[in-house]
C-alpha positions in Angstrom: 18.8 -20.7 11.5 20.2 -18.5 8.7 18.2 -16.2 6.6 18.3 -15.8 2.8 18.9 -12.5 1.1 19.7 -12.8 -2.6 20.1 -10.1 -5.2 19.0 -11.1 -8.7 19.9 -9.6 -12.1 16.9 -10.6 -14.2 16.0 -9.1 -17.6 18.4 -6.3 -16.9 16.5 -5.5 -13.7 18.4 -5.5 -10.4 16.2 -6.4 -7.5 17.1 -6.8 -3.9 14.9 -9.7 -3.0 13.7 -8.9 0.5 10.7 -11.2 -0.1 13.0 -14.2 -0.1 14.2 -13.5 3.5 12.5 -16.0 5.8 12.4 -15.1 9.4 12.5 -18.2 11.5 12.9 -16.7 14.9 9.3 -16.2 16.1 8.4 -17.6 19.5 5.4 -19.8 20.2 1.9 -18.3 19.8 -1.6 -19.5 20.2 -2.8 -19.3 16.6 -1.7 -18.6 13.1 -3.7 -15.4 13.0 -1.8 -14.2 16.1 1.7 -15.4 15.5 3.7 -17.7 13.3 4.5 -21.4 13.7 6.6 -22.0 16.9 10.3 -22.0 16.5 13.1 -22.4 19.0 14.6 -19.6 21.0 18.0 -21.0 20.0 17.2 -19.8 16.5 16.7 -16.3 17.7 19.9 -16.5 19.8 21.9 -17.7 16.8 20.5 -15.1 14.4 21.2 -12.1 16.6 24.8 -13.0 17.3 26.1 -11.1 14.3 25.4 -7.9 12.4 24.6 -9.9 9.3 22.1 -12.0 11.2 20.4 -8.9 12.6 20.2 -7.4 9.1 18.7 -10.7 7.8 16.2 -10.7 10.6 15.2 -7.2 9.7 15.0 -8.1 6.0 12.6 -10.9 7.0 10.1 -8.4 8.3 9.4 -7.2 4.7 8.3 -10.6 3.4 4.6 -10.6 4.3 4.1 -7.2 2.8 4.2 -8.5 -0.7 2.6 -11.9 0.2 -0.9 -13.1 -0.6 -2.3 -11.9 2.7 -1.4 -8.3 2.0 -0.4 -6.5 -1.3 0.2 -9.7 -3.1 -3.6 -10.5 -3.1 -6.1 -9.9 -0.3 -5.3 -6.4 1.1 -5.1 -4.9 -2.3 -8.1 -6.9 -3.6 -10.4 -6.3 -0.6 -9.7 -2.6 -0.5 -10.3 -2.2 -4.3 -13.4 -4.3 -4.3 -14.9 -2.2 -1.5 -14.2 1.0 -3.5 -16.5 2.5 -6.1 -14.8 1.7 -9.4 -14.3 -2.1 -9.2 -16.6 -5.1 -9.7 -15.7 -8.6 -8.6 -16.2 -11.8 -10.5 -16.5 -15.4 -9.2 -15.5 -15.7 -5.6 -14.6 -12.0 -5.6 -18.2 -10.9 -6.4 -19.6 -10.9 -2.9 -16.9 -8.4 -1.7 -17.7 -6.1 -4.6 -21.4 -6.3 -3.7 -21.0 -5.9 0.1 -22.5 -9.4 0.6 -19.8 -10.9 2.7 -20.0 -14.7 2.7 -17.8 -17.0 4.8 -15.1 -17.0 2.2 -15.0 -13.2 2.0 -14.8 -12.8 5.8 -12.0 -15.4 5.8 -10.0 -13.4 3.3 -10.4 -10.3 5.4 -9.0 -12.4 8.2 -6.0 -13.1 6.1 -5.2 -9.3 6.0 -5.3 -9.2 9.8 -2.9 -12.2 9.9 -0.5 -10.7 7.4 -0.3 -7.4 9.3 0.3 -9.0 12.6 3.0 -11.2 11.1 4.9 -8.1 10.2 4.2 -6.6 13.6 5.4 -9.7 15.4 8.6 -9.9 13.3 9.2 -6.2 13.9 8.7 -6.6 17.6 11.3 -9.4 17.7 13.9 -7.3 16.0 13.2 -4.2 18.1 13.2 -6.2 21.3 16.5 -7.9 20.5 18.3 -4.8 19.2 17.2 -2.8 22.2 18.3 -5.3 24.8 21.2 -7.3 23.3 24.7 -6.2 22.4 25.8 -7.6 19.0 29.5 -7.6 18.4 30.6 -5.1 15.7 27.2 -3.4 15.6 27.5 0.3 15.6 24.9 2.5 17.3 24.0 4.0 13.9 23.4 0.5 12.3 21.5 -0.6 15.4 19.1 2.4 15.2 18.8 2.0 11.4 17.5 -1.6 11.8 15.2 -0.6 14.6 14.0 2.3 12.4 13.2 -0.2 9.6 11.3 -2.4 12.0 9.3 0.5 13.5 8.5 1.8 10.0 7.1 -1.6 9.0 5.2 -1.9 12.3 3.7 1.6 11.8 2.7 0.8 8.2 0.9 -2.4 9.4 -0.9 -0.6 12.2 -1.9 2.2 9.8 -3.7 -0.4 7.7 -5.3 -2.1 10.6 -6.6 1.0 12.3 -8.2 2.3 9.2 -9.8 -1.0 8.2 -10.8 -2.4 11.7 -10.7 0.6 14.0 -9.6 -0.3 17.5 -7.1 -3.2 17.5 -4.8 -4.9 20.0 -1.7 -2.8 20.2 1.1 -5.4 20.4 4.5 -3.9 21.1 6.3 -7.0 22.4 7.2 -10.4 20.7 4.5 -13.0 21.1 6.1 -15.9 23.1 5.4 -18.0 26.2 6.6 -15.3 28.6 4.3 -12.6 27.2 0.6 -12.3 27.8 -1.3 -12.6 24.5 -4.5 -11.4 26.2 -4.5 -7.8 24.9 -7.7 -5.8 24.5 -8.4 -3.5 21.6 -6.7 -0.2 22.1 -8.4 3.1 21.3 -7.9 4.4 17.8 -6.1 7.5 19.2 -3.6 5.3 21.0 -2.9 3.3 17.9 -2.2 6.5 15.9 0.0 7.8 18.7 2.2 4.7 18.3 2.2 4.9 14.5 3.4 8.5 14.7 6.0 7.7 17.3 7.4 4.8 15.2 7.5 6.9 12.0 9.2 9.8 13.8 11.9 7.4 15.0 12.2 6.1 11.4 12.6 9.5 9.8 15.3 10.3 12.4 17.3 7.1 12.1 16.7 5.8 8.5 19.1 6.7 5.8 18.2 8.8 2.8 19.2 6.0 0.4 20.8 2.6 0.0 23.2 1.0 -2.4 21.6 -0.5 -5.5 21.9 -4.0 -4.0 19.6 -3.0 -1.1 17.1 -0.9 -3.1 13.6 -1.4 -1.6 14.4 -0.9 2.0 12.7 1.9 4.0 14.3 5.3 3.9 13.8 8.5 5.9 11.8 9.7 2.9 9.5 6.7 3.2 8.9 7.4 6.9 8.2 11.1 6.1 5.8 10.2 3.3 3.8 7.8 5.3 3.8 10.3 8.2 2.4 12.9 5.9 -0.3 10.5 4.9 -1.1 9.7 8.6 -1.5 13.5 9.3 -3.7 13.8 6.3 -5.9 10.9 7.4 -6.2 12.6 10.9 -7.0 15.9 9.2 -4.0 17.5 10.8 -3.7 19.8 7.9 -0.7 22.0 8.8 1.5 19.1 9.8 0.5 17.2 6.7 1.3 20.1 4.4 4.6 20.8 6.2 5.8 17.2 6.0 4.8 17.0 2.3 6.5 20.3 1.6 9.7 19.0 3.3 9.8 16.0 0.9 9.1 18.2 -2.1 11.7 20.8 -1.3 14.5 18.6 0.2 13.9 15.1 -1.3 15.5 13.8 -4.5 12.1 13.2 -6.2 10.3 14.7 -9.2 7.3 13.8 -11.3 8.1 11.5 -14.2 7.6 13.4 -17.4 5.7 11.7 -20.2 4.9 12.6 -23.8 3.1 9.4 -24.9 0.9 6.9 -23.0 3.4 4.1 -23.0 5.9 6.4 -21.2 4.1 5.6 -18.0 5.6 2.2 -18.2 8.9 3.8 -17.2 7.3 3.9 -13.8 5.1 0.8 -13.8 6.8 -1.6 -16.3 8.3 -5.0 -15.3 11.9 -4.0 -16.1 12.0 -0.8 -14.1 14.6 -0.8 -11.3 13.6 2.6 -9.9 12.2 5.9 -11.2 12.1 9.6 -10.1 8.8 9.2 -8.2 9.7 6.0 -6.2 9.7 6.6 -2.4 8.8 3.1 -1.2 7.8 0.1 -3.3 7.4 -3.7 -3.0 10.0 -5.2 -5.3 9.1 -8.1 -7.7 11.1 -10.2 -10.1 10.2 -12.3 -13.2 10.9 -15.6 -11.6 8.5 -18.1 -10.0 7.4 -17.1 -6.5 8.8 -13.6 -6.8 6.4 -12.0 -9.3 3.5 -9.6 -8.7 1.0 -12.4 -8.3 -2.0 -10.1 -7.8 -1.9 -9.4 -11.5 -3.5 -12.8 -12.1 -6.7 -11.2 -10.7 -6.6 -8.1 -13.0 -4.9 -9.2 -16.2 -1.6 -11.0 -16.3 -0.7 -10.9 -19.9 2.4 -12.9 -20.2 3.3 -15.1 -23.2 2.5 -12.3 -25.6 -0.7 -11.1 -24.0 -2.3 -14.6 -24.2 -5.3 -14.8 -21.8 -4.1 -18.1 -20.4 -5.7 -19.0 -17.0 -6.1 -15.4 -15.8 -9.0 -14.9 -13.4 -10.2 -11.4 -14.6 -11.8 -11.2 -11.2 -11.2 -7.4 -10.7 -13.0 -5.5 -13.4 -13.8 -1.9 -13.9 -17.3 -0.6 -12.9 -18.4 1.5 -15.8 -21.2 3.0 -13.8 -18.6 4.8 -11.6 -16.4 7.8 -12.6 -14.4 5.2 -14.5 -17.1 5.2 -17.2 -16.7 8.9 -17.8 -12.9 8.6 -17.9 -13.2 5.9 -20.7 -15.6 8.0 -22.6 -12.9 10.7 -22.7 -10.4 8.4 -24.3 -9.9 10.7 -27.2 -9.2 13.6 -24.8 -5.9 14.9 -23.6 -5.4 12.6 -20.6 -2.9 10.0 -21.5 -3.4 7.8 -18.4 -6.5 5.8 -19.4 -4.9 5.0 -22.7 -2.0 3.2 -21.0 -3.8 1.9 -17.8 -7.1 0.5 -19.0 -8.1 -2.2 -21.5 -11.1 -0.4 -22.7 -11.5 0.2 -26.5 -11.8 -1.5 -29.9 -8.0 -2.2 -30.0 -8.4 -4.2 -26.8 -11.3 -6.4 -27.8 -9.3 -9.5 -27.6 -9.4 -9.2 -23.8 -13.0 -7.9 -23.4 -16.5 -9.2 -23.6 -20.0 -8.4 -22.2 -19.0 -10.3 -19.1 -15.6 -8.6 -18.8 -16.2 -5.1 -20.1 -13.0 -3.5 -18.8 -9.7 -4.6 -17.4 -6.7 -2.9 -16.0 -3.3 -2.8 -17.6 -1.4 -0.3 -15.6 0.9 -3.1 -14.3 1.6 -5.4 -17.1 4.4 -7.8 -18.2 4.1 -9.0 -21.8 7.1 -11.4 -21.5 6.7 -13.3 -18.3 3.9 -15.1 -16.5 5.7 -14.1 -13.3 5.1 -10.4 -13.6 8.1 -8.3 -12.6 6.3 -5.1 -12.0 7.0 -3.4 -8.6 4.1 -2.1 -6.6 4.3 1.4 -5.1 3.3 1.9 -1.5 3.9 5.6 -1.7 5.3 7.6 -4.6 6.1 11.3 -5.1 2.8 12.0 -6.9 0.9 11.2 -3.6 3.1 13.6 -1.7 2.2 16.4 -4.1 -1.5 15.5 -3.7 -1.1 15.5 0.1 0.4 18.9 0.0 -2.3 20.4 -2.3 -5.1 19.0 -0.2 -3.7 19.8 3.2 -2.5 23.3 2.2 -6.0 24.1 0.8 -7.8 22.8 3.9 -5.4 24.5 6.3 -6.0 27.9 4.6 -9.7 27.5 4.1 -9.3 27.9 0.3 -7.0 26.7 -2.4 -3.9 28.8 -2.5 -1.7 29.4 -5.5 0.7 26.7 -4.2 -2.2 24.2 -3.9 -3.3 25.0 -7.5 0.3 24.6 -8.7 0.7 21.3 -7.0 -2.4 19.6 -8.5 -1.9 21.3 -11.8 1.6 19.9 -12.1 0.1 16.4 -11.8 -2.7 17.1 -14.4 -0.1 18.6 -16.8 2.0 15.5 -16.6 -1.1 13.4 -17.1 -1.7 15.3 -20.3 1.8 14.9 -21.6 2.8 18.5 -20.8 5.7 19.9 -18.8 4.6 19.6 -15.2 5.6 23.1 -14.1 4.6 25.1 -17.1 1.0 26.5 -17.0 -1.3 25.0 -19.5 -4.8 26.3 -20.3 -6.2 22.8 -21.0 -4.7 20.9 -18.1 -5.0 23.5 -15.4 -8.0 23.6 -13.0 -10.2 26.8 -13.2 -9.4 29.3 -10.5 -11.9 30.6 -8.0 -12.9 27.2 -6.6 -14.0 27.0 -3.0 -12.1 24.7 -0.6 -14.7 22.0 -1.1 -14.9 22.3 -4.8 -11.1 22.1 -5.0 -11.0 19.1 -2.7 -13.7 17.4 -4.9 -11.6 17.9 -8.0 -8.5 16.6 -6.1 -10.3 13.5 -5.0 -11.3 12.7 -8.6 -7.7 13.2 -9.7 -6.5 10.9 -7.0 -9.0 8.3 -8.0 -7.6 8.4 -11.6 -4.0 8.6 -10.7 -4.0 5.8 -8.2 -6.1 3.2 -10.2 -5.2 -0.2 -8.8 -2.8 1.2 -6.2 -5.0 0.6 -3.2 -5.8 4.2 -2.3 -9.5 4.8 -3.3 -11.2 3.0 -0.4 -9.0 4.8 2.1 -9.9 8.1 0.5 -13.6 7.4 0.7 -13.2 6.4 4.3 -11.2 9.4 5.5 -13.5 11.9 3.7 -16.6 10.3 5.1 -18.1 9.9 1.6 -18.0 6.1 1.2 -21.7 5.5 1.9 -23.0 8.3 -0.3 -20.7 7.6 -3.2 -21.3 3.8 -3.3 -25.0 3.9 -2.5 -25.4 6.3 -5.4 -24.2 3.4 -7.6 -27.1 1.2 -6.3 -24.8 -1.0 -4.2 -26.0 -2.1 -0.7 -23.2 -0.8 1.4 -24.1 -0.2 5.0 -22.6 1.5 8.0 -21.1 -1.8 9.3 -19.0 -2.1 6.2 -16.9 0.9 7.2 -15.2 -1.2 9.8 -14.3 -4.8 8.9 -15.0 -7.8 11.2 -12.4 -8.8 13.7 -11.4 -12.3 12.8 -13.1 -15.0 14.8 -9.8 -16.7 15.5 -8.6 -13.5 17.2 -11.7 -13.4 19.4 -11.5 -17.1 20.2 -7.8 -17.0 21.1 -7.4 -13.6 22.8 -8.8 -13.9 26.3 -9.1 -10.1 26.5 -11.7 -10.2 23.7 -15.2 -11.5 23.4 -18.0 -11.3 20.9 -19.1 -8.1 22.6 -15.9 -6.6 21.4 -16.7 -7.3 17.7 -17.3 -4.4 15.4 -21.0 -3.4 15.2 -23.1 -5.4 12.8 -20.7 -8.4 12.6 
């Protein structure tokens, strides 16, 4: 059965629509949370007869990434609601208060399902391309497609291992000839596979693609996620080295701004790409292809009308976010563009909804066209600054310059020109520097799904969130393995569930 890969030109924005590619080649599985609906093996045989078919199958791996199970809704939402600066409303409220009801646990299960959908699709492509000769397929193209599949598999496992801890390490397609009874693998084994997959990707993926294929994983995307993996594992020198490689050899730079609205040159709905983009989920302003998660923040189409927006993800003014808003008249341009927060925004706000997010906004379409960044150059600079500091036991001049460049840009200054207002004070200890960096990361990555992971990897989640009076517990640091996985995976039982669940 053929795939679909359509390139749209919409509102002057060229988007390679990977999200449209539908992979109909999965083999039978025992449950939706483990695999997709059964298809025929003939479909796989037909698809992998040509180079175009193999490309389409690889394209299909991307689809769940922007779907509702992952960044299109629940992965982004659950991570942000578990962080310190978001409150939930309606059915989202229990997640934000760490009172997980049946609905909340089901939504966490959706994340598991979405990640394993990507993993299974990737495994199908890898298995076929490693064991089947396709007429006209060059070795370079074969390895590139495997590199894309392994990159997406690594990205999925990187989410799973941080959110759930030990997980079944599935490296083969799920079908009748493979045993689905796979126990949870040690965290170290999962990370070893993630690193191996990313190293393959950085070796075999191209540096760039034609405009018609923008959005596919590149060698820079693999290097960027690899640097993030090293940072998470506190492998400071490899993290700093990989980040430095991207900074010195990559084609990226910080987007320069002089007014708050200039940030929309990076986050706006009509942006095709920008100097910071390393890997993003591409969206388009047509039904089914928009950034649907904005419905839960503030989707202000039709001239900013409120419409039927849920406003379910709201700012927690008791967190650092409150101090940031109080400094609205200060030099930082970011809250002026990214937060509905002041008198000029009263049409959106109320006592019940005190603050909303407008970092990603589309004033023209109710199908928001804003792309969503998985990793951008700013994060690489942050990774270098933190890892370089921790590797040396104190912030070096290079570490200061890295974080100051981001602060200068945030204040509308030239990133690489020293500024007495924007620059951090010198003489900070390693921990003081890291604390400042974490606060800067929190601000810079508002609504980009980074904060919960930062709290986890620094071991500060309990202290930070309990200080806000919220009832977070040790068990919340590892989410529950879905009941469907335990019921259908004969290698797992309730005794294998994460503690407290």
